[in-house]
N, C-alpha and C positions, 0 to 999 in steps of 0.2 A: 691421295685418299680415295678409297673405293666408295661406290655409291652406298653400300651397306653401312660403312663407318660414318659417312656424311649424314645419313638418315638418323643414325643413333645419336650423333652429336646434336642434331636439330631437336630431337625428342628430349634429350637431357637439358638443352638450353631452354626449351619451352617449359619443362617442369620446374627448372630453376627460377624462371621468370614468374611462374604462377605462385611458387612458394614465397618469393620476395613480395609479390603483390598482396598475397594473403596476410603475410606478417605485417606489412605496412598498414593494411586496412584494420587489422585487429589492434595494432598499437594506437592508431588514430581513434578508434572507438573505445578504447580502454577507459578514458576519462569520462565518457558519457554513459557507461553502463552502471546502473544503480540497482542493487539487489534488495528485495524485500525480506525483512525478518520480523518475526513475532517475538515478544519478550521471552517466551519459553525457549525458543530457538537460541536466543542470545545468551540465556542462562546456561544452556547446554554447551554451546560453542561460541565463546566470546569473540568479538571482532577486534582487530588491532586498531589502535587510535589512528585517526586520520583517514580511514577507509570510508568512502561515500556509500550510504545505504539508506533504505527506508524502513522505518519502524512503524508498525500499525497495531491498533487495538482500540480499547476504550479508554477515555480519560477517567482516571480514578476519582471516585467521589471524595471531596474534601482536599484534593491535592493541588488545586489551582491557586497560585499566589501571584498577584500582579503588583508591579512597581513601575508605574508609567507604561512604557512600551516593553519593559522586561517582564517576561512571564516564566514562571516555573510550574511544571505539572508532571504527573506520572502517566505513562501509557501502560495499560495492563491487558492481558488476555485472560484475566481472572485466575491465573496460576502464578505469574511472575510480573514484576513491574520494571519499567525503565524510567529513570529520572531524566527529564527533558528541560532544556533551557531554550527560550526563543526570544528574540528581540524584533519587534515589529508589530504590524497590525494583524490580529487574528481574524479568521473568517467570522462572519456574523453568527453562523450556526455552531461555533465552537462552544461547548459547555461540558460540564461533568456528566459522565455516563454516556456520552455520545461517541460514535466511531470517529477515529482520526488516523491519518497517516502523516508522519513527519519525515522529512527528507533532510539529511545532514550527516554529521560525523561525530564519533565519540572522541572526547579529549583524553588526556593521560589519566585523569581522575575517574574515568568511567561514566562521565555525564554526557548525555547525548545533546550536542549543540545543533539545533534545527535551523536550517536555512529557510525551509518552507513548511507550512502546516496546512494540510487539507482536511476539511471537515466534511462529514456526510451531507448529502444534498437535501434530503427530506426525512420524514420519520420512517420510511420503509427502505431507504437506500443504505447499503453498507458496502464499502470497497470489497471486491472479491477476495483480495489477499487477507483482509481482516476476517471475513466470514470463514475462509479456509482455515485460518489459524484457530478460530474459536471452535470449529468442527473438530480439528485435530486434537485440541485440548479437552474435548468432551464437554464444552460449556455452551455449545450452540443451542439456541432455542428457536427453532424455525417457526413455531406457532405462538410465540410470545406476543402478548398484546403490546401494541405501541400506542403512543399518546394521541395519534390521529384518530379521526372518526372512522368507524367501520362502515364502508360503503358496499358491503357484500349484500346479496339478496336476503340474507337472514335478518338484516337490519330493518327491512321493510315488510311488515306482516301482510300487507295487501299486494305483494309482488305479483300474484296471479291476476289481480284485478286491474293492474296498470294497463293502459292502452298505448299502443305504438302509434307512430305518426300516421301510418297508413289507415289505422282503424278510426282515428279522430276525424278524418276528412269525410 
């Protein structure tokens, strides 16, 4: 075998090894990859039963039904809804009208069986995926009032008269 052929064989063997390593890594990660979908995306392109994914949006008003640890509710992006079933303890901040992300799988009947439910953290937080989905559907209200107190400077008429720590001394 000539040196030129030996070099070509080593290059092909190296490329083959890299391809094998890449395919093994992707196969190993396949079960851990979870994609986010909004209800409108699921209405356009349904997902096969058993595929792991996250569904995010707002909990529909009047949709929460509890039976012990079993909970039924709908997630909406204000255009479409996804029927969700969850068994377990819900986060304390879970309530109707609040942002939520549920991770799980659809069953053969088209019902989303959630393994995990994540609720928003406070009155101003919304998961980025949910905000993007609401913006895409045209339902985003960036300046909408939230139930929390307004701590902006406009809430204090005497803001110009307030003294800083340096001025008080």
